[in-house]
C-alpha positions as CSV (number, residue, x, y, z in Angstrom):
1,M,-7.7,1.4,25.7
2,K,-9.6,1.9,22.4
3,L,-9.1,4.3,19.6
4,A,-12.3,5.4,17.9
5,D,-11.7,6.1,14.2
6,T,-13.2,9.3,12.7
7,C,-16.0,7.3,11.0
8,V,-17.2,6.0,14.4
9,W,-17.4,9.5,15.8
10,I,-19.3,10.8,12.8
11,E,-21.7,7.9,12.8
12,L,-22.4,8.4,16.5
13,L,-22.8,12.2,16.1
14,A,-25.1,11.8,13.1
15,D,-27.2,9.3,15.2
16,T,-27.2,6.7,12.5
17,P,-28.0,3.0,13.2
18,T,-24.3,2.3,12.9
19,G,-23.5,5.1,15.3
20,R,-26.0,3.8,17.8
21,Q,-24.0,0.5,18.0
22,Y,-21.1,2.5,19.4
23,K,-22.8,4.5,22.2
24,G,-21.4,2.2,24.9
25,L,-17.9,2.7,23.7
26,F,-18.1,6.4,24.7
27,S,-19.4,5.7,28.2
28,A,-15.8,5.7,29.5
29,P,-14.1,8.5,27.6
30,E,-11.0,8.2,29.8
31,L,-10.3,4.9,28.0
32,I,-10.5,6.4,24.5
33,L,-7.5,7.6,22.5
34,V,-8.1,10.5,20.1
35,P,-5.2,11.2,17.6
36,T,-4.8,14.8,16.6
37,L,-5.6,13.9,12.9
38,V,-9.0,12.4,14.1
39,L,-9.6,15.8,15.9
40,F,-8.9,17.6,12.6
41,E,-11.2,15.3,10.6
42,L,-13.9,15.6,13.3
43,R,-13.7,19.4,13.4
44,R,-13.7,19.6,9.6
45,W,-16.9,17.4,9.5
46,S,-18.6,19.2,12.4
47,L,-18.0,22.6,11.0
48,R,-19.5,21.5,7.7
49,E,-22.5,19.6,9.2
50,L,-23.3,21.5,12.4
51,D,-23.4,25.1,13.6
52,E,-20.2,26.4,15.2
53,A,-21.5,26.2,18.8
54,E,-22.4,22.6,18.3
55,S,-19.1,21.9,16.7
56,D,-17.4,23.4,19.7
57,R,-19.4,21.1,22.0
58,V,-18.2,18.1,20.0
59,M,-14.6,19.2,20.4
60,A,-15.1,19.8,24.1
61,A,-16.4,16.2,24.4
62,T,-13.2,14.9,23.0
63,R,-11.2,16.5,25.8
64,N,-12.4,13.9,28.2
65,S,-10.4,11.4,26.2
66,H,-6.6,11.0,25.8
67,I,-5.5,13.3,23.0
68,V,-2.5,11.8,21.2
69,Q,-0.2,14.0,19.1
70,L,1.0,12.7,15.8
71,G,4.7,12.4,16.3
72,E,7.6,11.4,14.1
73,S,7.5,7.7,15.0
74,T,3.8,7.4,14.5
75,A,4.0,9.2,11.1
76,L,6.8,6.9,10.0
77,A,5.0,3.8,11.2
78,A,1.8,4.9,9.4
79,A,3.7,5.3,6.2
80,A,5.2,1.8,6.5
81,L,1.8,0.3,7.3
82,T,0.2,2.1,4.4
83,R,2.8,0.5,2.1
84,Q,2.6,-2.9,3.7
85,H,-1.2,-3.2,3.6
86,K,-1.7,-1.1,0.4
87,L,-4.3,1.1,2.1
88,T,-4.9,4.8,2.5
89,A,-3.7,6.8,5.5
90,L,-3.2,4.6,8.6
91,D,-2.4,7.2,11.2
92,A,-5.2,6.0,13.5
93,Y,-4.1,2.4,13.2
94,A,-0.5,3.2,13.8
95,T,-1.4,5.3,16.8
96,A,-3.5,2.4,18.2
97,L,-0.7,-0.1,17.7
98,Q,1.9,2.2,19.4
99,H,-0.4,2.6,22.4
100,Q,-1.4,-1.0,22.6
101,A,-5.0,0.1,21.9
102,V,-7.7,-1.5,19.8
103,L,-8.8,0.5,16.7
104,V,-12.6,0.6,16.6
105,T,-13.9,1.4,13.2
106,C,-16.6,0.9,10.6
107,D,-14.2,1.5,7.7
108,A,-14.0,-1.7,5.8
109,Q,-10.3,-1.1,4.8
110,F,-9.3,-2.0,8.3
111,E,-11.5,-5.2,8.6
112,S,-8.8,-7.8,8.3
113,L,-6.0,-6.1,10.2
114,P,-4.9,-7.4,13.6
115,G,-5.9,-5.2,16.6
116,V,-9.0,-3.9,14.9
117,E,-12.6,-4.1,16.1
118,Y,-14.5,-3.7,12.9
119,R,-18.3,-3.5,12.5
120,A,-19.8,-3.1,9.1
121,K,-22.1,-0.1,8.6
122,V,-25.7,-0.9,9.1
123,A,-27.7,-0.8,5.9
124,V,-30.5,1.7,6.0
């Protein structure tokens, strides 16, 4: 299982060179975890950048994946990881760890963490 961080979804939807690197990841949506906070961030972005109908299509596409609720244990684990690694919110990372999934991201703050598949953004 893999968990695509919000930045990966956005890069893919914006059809950036970075996003094109991740097209293969989404060929098996049943193997992708989507935390509810990623859904929130994706909806917020898509409503700002796309029309509402296209935003609805983006949300519909996530439903082919495994939606994971942010529960108490994940929230507490994310807070501990944030403190341990001195980084911003780590809900996606905590969710990936709890589900034995790999966090796939292009967010440099995760680069050195175990269980992360990081690719730097492609310079344009």
